[in-house]
C-alpha positions in Angstrom: 17.6 -16.5 91.5 15.0 -14.5 89.7 15.3 -10.7 89.8 11.7 -10.4 90.9 12.2 -12.8 93.9 15.2 -10.9 95.2 13.6 -7.5 95.4 10.8 -6.7 97.8 8.2 -4.4 96.3 7.9 -0.9 97.9 4.4 -0.4 99.3 3.1 2.7 101.0 0.7 1.9 103.9 -1.7 4.7 103.1 -1.0 6.5 99.8 -2.1 10.1 99.9 -4.7 11.3 97.3 -5.1 14.9 98.5 -3.8 17.1 101.3 -5.2 20.2 103.0 -1.9 22.0 104.0 -3.7 25.3 104.8 -5.8 23.7 107.5 -2.8 23.4 110.0 -2.0 27.1 109.3 -5.5 28.3 109.9 -6.7 26.1 112.8 -5.5 24.4 115.9 -6.2 20.7 115.3 -7.2 19.2 118.6 -8.3 15.7 117.6 -8.4 13.7 114.3 -10.9 11.2 113.0 -10.9 8.8 110.2 -14.1 8.6 108.1 -15.1 6.7 105.1 -16.8 8.4 102.2 -19.9 7.5 100.2 -18.7 7.8 96.6 -19.9 7.0 93.1 -17.9 4.8 90.6 -16.6 7.7 88.5 -15.3 9.4 91.7 -13.3 6.4 92.7 -11.8 6.2 89.2 -10.9 9.9 89.4 -9.4 9.5 92.9 -7.2 6.6 91.6 -6.0 9.1 88.9 -5.3 11.6 91.6 -7.8 14.2 90.4 -9.0 15.6 93.8 -8.5 18.7 95.9 -9.8 19.5 99.4 -8.4 22.9 100.0 -11.8 24.6 100.0 -13.8 21.7 101.5 -15.5 21.7 104.9 -17.6 19.3 106.9 -21.0 20.1 108.3 -23.4 18.1 110.5 -27.0 17.8 109.7 -29.7 15.5 111.1 -27.1 13.4 113.0 -25.0 12.8 109.9 -21.8 14.3 108.6 -21.3 15.6 105.1 -18.3 17.0 103.2 -19.0 20.0 101.0 -16.7 21.8 98.6 -14.3 19.0 97.8 -13.5 19.0 94.1 -13.2 15.5 92.3 -12.9 16.3 88.7 -14.3 13.7 86.4 -12.1 11.8 83.9 -12.9 12.3 80.3 -13.7 8.6 80.0 -16.4 8.8 82.6 -19.5 6.8 81.7 -22.0 8.5 79.5 -25.2 7.6 81.4 -24.0 9.6 84.5 -23.6 13.3 84.6 -20.7 14.0 87.0 -21.0 16.8 89.5 -17.3 17.5 90.7 -18.4 19.5 93.9 -21.3 17.5 95.1 -22.0 17.0 98.8 -20.6 13.6 99.9 -21.7 11.7 103.0 -19.1 10.8 105.6 -19.3 7.4 107.2 -18.6 7.5 110.9 -19.9 5.4 113.8 -22.6 6.6 116.0 -20.3 7.3 119.0 -17.9 9.4 117.0 -20.8 11.3 115.4 -22.4 12.1 118.8 -19.0 13.3 120.2 -18.4 15.5 117.1 -22.0 16.9 117.3 -21.4 17.8 120.9 -18.1 19.5 120.2 -19.3 21.4 117.2 -22.6 22.6 118.6 -21.7 23.2 122.2 -18.1 24.1 122.4 -17.6 26.0 119.1 -15.3 23.7 117.3 -15.3 23.1 113.6 -14.5 20.1 111.4 -11.8 20.4 108.8 -10.9 17.8 106.1 -7.2 17.3 106.5 -6.3 14.5 103.9 -7.8 12.0 101.6 -5.9 8.6 101.4 -6.4 5.0 100.5 -6.7 2.4 103.2 -7.2 -1.3 102.2 -8.5 -0.3 98.8 -11.0 2.1 100.3 -10.9 5.9 100.3 -10.7 7.4 103.8 -10.8 11.1 105.0 -8.9 12.3 108.0 -10.8 15.1 109.5 -9.7 17.3 112.4 -11.7 18.8 115.2 -10.3 22.3 115.2 -10.5 25.8 116.7 -9.7 28.7 114.4 -6.5 30.7 114.9 -6.3 34.4 115.3 -3.9 36.5 113.2 -1.3 36.7 116.0 -1.4 32.9 116.4 -0.6 32.5 112.7 2.4 34.9 113.1 3.7 32.9 116.1 3.4 29.6 114.1 5.2 31.2 111.1 7.9 32.6 113.5 8.3 29.2 115.2 8.6 27.3 111.9 11.2 29.9 110.6 13.2 29.6 113.8 13.2 25.7 113.5 14.4 25.9 110.0 17.2 28.4 110.8 18.2 26.3 113.8 18.6 23.2 111.7 20.6 25.2 109.1 22.9 26.4 111.8 23.4 22.9 113.2 24.1 21.6 109.8 26.8 24.1 109.0 28.4 23.9 112.5 29.4 20.3 112.0 
């Protein structure tokens, strides 16, 4: 039996490209949506190399379309010579009409905001998980931090009590 036949290749369903950890600390995430991104070729190559960050990115709605602003995708040094890469250009999000109308209603009427949560691969395409969120107040952030510390301490106590 061949060594390659006996072992099954490990495959991650949706390998993560970039994550916005700060979003869950600063916002209450009520719903999440999956959106495609309209990208250029050099951006896809950079994403394959893992050269992206969405910490400072946000999503805005204009003329019935969604756009992501502030995401930084740095160009590879081997990017093509005929294209001038702009690392923080505004990128269009691809959502269906029903999702867009639901998001527009929530953002404009109920005071929600759209936050990029993570970039990942799905079937060879780049997807963005975005969250419909409400901002947290300072006391909410302290409560979240206190709860997280308590969960950590509780698991530590349970581990040592065995």
